[in-house]
C-alpha positions in Angstrom: -21.7 -16.6 -31.4 -24.6 -18.7 -31.4 -22.7 -21.9 -31.1 -20.4 -20.1 -27.9 -23.3 -19.8 -26.4 -24.9 -23.0 -27.1 -21.6 -24.8 -26.0 -21.8 -22.5 -22.5 -25.3 -23.7 -21.8 -24.8 -27.2 -22.6 -21.8 -27.2 -20.1 -23.5 -25.4 -17.7 -26.3 -28.3 -17.4 -23.5 -30.7 -17.2 -22.0 -29.1 -14.1 -26.0 -28.8 -12.6 -26.4 -32.2 -13.4 -23.3 -33.3 -11.7 -24.0 -31.1 -8.7 -27.6 -32.8 -8.6 -26.1 -36.7 -8.4 -23.2 -35.2 -6.0 -26.5 -33.9 -3.7 -28.3 -37.4 -3.9 -25.2 -39.2 -3.0 -24.5 -37.1 -0.1 -27.4 -37.6 1.7 -27.0 -41.3 2.3 -23.1 -40.7 3.0 -20.9 -38.2 4.5 -17.6 -38.0 2.1 -16.2 -34.4 2.9 -14.3 -34.7 -0.2 -17.4 -34.7 -2.2 -18.8 -32.0 -0.5 -16.3 -30.0 -1.2 -15.9 -30.5 -4.4 -20.0 -30.0 -4.6 -19.1 -26.5 -3.1 -16.8 -25.9 -5.5 -18.6 -27.0 -8.1 -21.5 -24.7 -7.1 -19.7 -21.9 -6.6 -17.7 -21.8 -9.8 -21.3 -22.3 -11.5 -22.6 -19.3 -9.8 -19.7 -17.1 -10.7 -20.3 -18.3 -14.5 -24.0 -17.3 -14.8 -23.4 -14.2 -12.9 -20.5 -12.9 -15.7 -23.3 -14.1 -18.4 -25.8 -12.1 -16.4 -23.4 -8.9 -17.1 -22.8 -9.8 -20.8 -26.6 -9.7 -21.9 -25.7 -5.5 -20.8 -23.0 -5.4 -23.3 -24.4 -4.7 -26.4 -22.1 -1.8 -28.8 -19.4 -4.0 -31.1 -16.4 -2.7 -29.2 -17.3 -4.1 -25.9 -16.7 -7.9 -27.3 -12.9 -6.0 -27.4 -10.0 -6.4 -25.3 -9.1 -3.1 -24.0 -5.9 -1.2 -22.3 -5.9 0.0 -18.6 -3.6 2.8 -17.8 -3.3 3.9 -14.3 -2.0 7.2 -13.3 -0.9 8.6 -9.9 -2.5 11.7 -8.7 -0.6 14.6 -7.2 -0.3 13.5 -3.5 3.8 12.3 -4.1 4.2 8.7 -2.9 0.5 9.0 -1.3 -0.7 8.6 -4.6 2.1 6.6 -6.2 1.4 3.6 -3.8 -2.8 4.3 -4.7 -1.5 3.7 -8.0 0.6 0.6 -8.1 -2.6 -1.0 -5.4 -5.0 -0.2 -8.1 -2.5 -1.8 -11.0 -2.7 -4.8 -8.8 -6.3 -4.8 -9.0 -7.2 -5.0 -12.3 -3.6 -7.6 -12.3 -5.8 -9.9 -10.2 -9.4 -8.8 -11.8 -7.8 -10.4 -15.4 -6.5 -13.0 -14.1 -9.8 -14.0 -12.0 -11.8 -14.1 -15.1 -9.0 -16.6 -17.4 -8.3 -13.3 -19.6 -4.7 -13.1 -20.8 -2.8 -9.8 -18.7 0.2 -7.9 -20.0 2.3 -5.0 -18.6 2.9 -2.8 -21.8 3.8 0.1 -20.0 5.0 1.4 -16.5 7.2 3.9 -14.7 7.7 4.4 -11.4 7.8 6.5 -8.5 10.0 7.9 -6.4 8.4 6.5 -3.4 8.1 2.4 -4.5 4.8 3.1 -6.2 4.5 4.3 -10.1 3.8 7.1 -11.6 1.5 5.1 -14.2 1.4 1.9 -15.7 -0.8 0.2 -18.5 -2.3 -3.1 -18.8 -2.9 -4.9 -21.9 -5.7 -7.1 -21.2 -6.9 -9.7 -24.2 -10.0 -11.8 -24.4 -14.0 -11.4 -25.3 -16.2 -8.8 -23.4 -12.6 -7.2 -21.5 -13.4 -3.8 -22.7 -17.4 -4.2 -22.1 -16.9 -4.9 -18.4 -14.1 -2.7 -17.6 -15.3 0.4 -19.5 -17.2 1.4 -16.1 -13.5 1.9 -14.6 -12.5 4.9 -16.5 -12.0 7.5 -13.4 -10.8 9.0 -11.0 -10.3 6.9 -7.8 -9.9 8.1 -4.8 -8.3 6.9 -1.4 -8.8 7.5 2.0 -6.5 5.9 4.7 -3.9 7.2 7.3 -0.5 7.4 5.4 2.3 5.1 5.7 4.3 7.5 4.5 3.8 10.0 7.2 5.6 9.0 11.2 2.4 11.6 12.6 -0.2 8.8 11.3 -2.1 12.0 9.4 -5.3 10.7 7.3 -4.1 11.2 3.8 -6.3 11.2 0.6 -5.1 10.4 -2.3 -5.9 10.0 -6.4 -5.1 7.7 -9.2 -6.8 8.2 -12.8 -8.1 5.5 -14.5 -8.3 5.5 -18.4 -9.9 2.4 -20.4 -9.8 1.8 -24.1 -10.3 -0.4 -26.7 -6.9 -2.5 -28.2 -7.0 -1.0 -31.8 -7.5 -3.2 -34.3 -4.5 -4.2 -37.0 -6.4 -4.5 -39.6 -7.8 -1.1 -39.5 -5.8 1.2 -41.5 -4.4 4.1 -39.2 -1.6 6.1 -40.7 0.1 8.7 -39.0 1.7 11.0 -40.1 6.2 10.7 -39.4 6.1 14.6 -39.0 3.6 14.0 -36.3 5.9 12.1 -33.9 9.1 12.6 -32.2 10.8 9.0 -30.6 13.2 8.7 -28.4 15.5 6.2 -27.3 18.1 4.8 -25.1 21.3 5.0 -27.3 24.7 3.4 -26.4 28.4 3.2 -27.6 31.3 1.4 -27.7 31.0 -2.5 -27.3 31.4 -2.8 -23.3 28.0 -2.7 -22.3 26.3 -5.9 -20.5 22.8 -5.3 -20.6 21.7 -2.5 -23.2 18.4 -0.3 -22.5 15.4 -0.6 -25.1 13.4 1.9 -23.8 11.4 3.9 -26.4 9.7 6.9 -25.9 6.8 7.7 -28.7 5.4 11.1 -28.7 2.6 12.6 -30.1 3.0 16.1 -31.2 -0.6 17.3 -32.3 -2.3 15.9 -29.1 0.7 15.8 -26.6 0.2 11.9 -25.7 3.3 10.3 -24.6 4.5 6.7 -24.7 7.0 5.3 -22.9 8.0 1.2 -23.4 11.0 -0.5 -21.6 9.4 -4.0 -21.2 10.0 -6.0 -24.7 13.5 -7.4 -25.0 14.6 -5.1 -28.3 13.8 -1.6 -29.2 11.8 -2.4 -31.9 9.4 -4.8 -29.9 8.7 -1.9 -27.3 8.7 0.8 -30.8 6.0 -1.6 -32.1 4.4 -2.0 -29.0 4.1 2.0 -28.2 2.8 2.5 -31.9 0.4 0.2 -31.0 -1.0 1.9 -28.1 -0.4 5.7 -29.3 -2.8 4.2 -32.2 -5.6 2.9 -29.5 -5.3 6.1 -27.8 -5.6 7.5 -31.4 -8.4 5.9 -32.8 -10.2 6.3 -29.0 -10.1 10.2 -29.8 -10.9 9.6 -33.1 -14.5 8.0 -32.0 -15.2 10.4 -29.1 -15.1 13.4 -31.6 -17.3 11.7 -34.5 -14.1 12.4 -36.9 -12.5 9.5 -39.9 -8.7 10.1 -39.9 -6.3 11.2 -37.3 -5.6 14.6 -38.9 -9.0 15.5 -37.7 -8.6 15.5 -34.2 -8.4 19.1 -32.5 -6.0 19.0 -29.5 -9.0 21.8 -27.7 -11.3 19.4 -28.1 -9.6 16.5 -25.9 -11.2 15.7 -22.6 -10.1 13.2 -20.1 -13.2 11.3 -18.8 -10.9 10.0 -16.2 -11.0 13.3 -14.4 -14.4 12.8 -13.0 -14.6 10.9 -9.5 -16.3 7.9 -9.5 -15.4 5.7 -6.5 -14.1 6.5 -3.5 -12.3 3.5 -1.5 -12.3 4.7 2.8 -10.0 2.7 4.7 -9.8 4.9 8.3 -12.0 6.0 10.5 -14.0 3.0 9.0 -13.9 0.5 5.8 -16.5 1.3 3.1 -16.0 1.0 -0.6 -18.5 3.3 -2.8 -19.4 3.7 -6.4 -20.7 7.3 -6.4 -22.7 6.9 -9.6 -24.5 4.0 -8.6 -24.2 4.4 -5.1 -23.4 0.5 -4.5 -21.2 0.1 -1.8 -19.6 -2.5 0.1 -17.6 -3.6 3.7 -15.4 -6.2 2.0 -12.3 -3.9 1.5 -9.7 -6.8 0.8 -11.9 -8.4 -1.5 -12.5 -5.3 -3.4 -8.6 -4.7 -3.6 -7.9 -8.2 -4.5 -9.6 -7.6 -8.0 -13.4 -8.2 -6.8 -14.6 -5.9 -8.7 -17.4 -7.2 -10.8 -20.5 -6.0 -8.1 -20.0 -2.4 -9.1 -19.3 -3.4 -13.2 -22.8 -4.8 -13.1 -24.4 -1.6 -11.1 -23.3 0.6 -13.7 -24.0 -1.3 -17.0 -27.5 -2.3 -15.3 -28.0 1.8 -15.1 -26.8 2.6 -18.5 -29.0 -0.1 -19.6 -32.1 1.4 -18.1 -31.3 5.1 -19.2 -31.1 3.9 -22.6 -34.6 2.3 -22.0 
């Protein structure tokens, strides 16, 4: 950890020295290419320092872990499914913008062109620490593109962020507690056999559907890994030591809390309802630039702990 921070500090110092040298050269020349490169280096340095500032607010051991981000559409049909799809792309862009590995591990398409739900696996340092602030219900207000009358529509989607289960931790799920369904084919004339696998955990009612891998075995392994991550999160929340001690009656979803509103009509504004931080840069936020909300939430949590 110390070596990692020292390396980053040395790199920032080197970038800063390059910027200073370029500024001195630009005082006596009108080199537009050098000017643009200097602006870009300064922008990247500012972004990295902003991220480092946020990382200072992350002290829990889980904060450094990767995360599973599940987006679930609300009940308003095509509008909610479309909104869930927008959020799915938002978190994909956020992950890519931060140079994390992003993999789609679970998706069920909606009837109206969007999604019913989907899960991203985002791998890298501090992913969970950053994105734990996104757990909650996200509300969109806009003119419905699915209604010819141009009515104002409010749509909801839930976001759940949990840590990726650490495979070094032994987590046994009794076989009697699982129902595993697979697509089965008959005969030899199958051009493209389906590989989906659905895993249902009977005691908690959790269902995982995976079809992104090439084989059923891979999809089953992925589904069980996601299930273990969800059960691990429930164990932490309830303070129990094994899966069998999870009480289904005590399962409460934090994603039911309304945390942020995205207003696209009659005006544009995105506001976090916990910190009251807001912006009118709607396009930037929907393209994945949500660090202003993440930073404000973590600062608020840090202040509450002092």
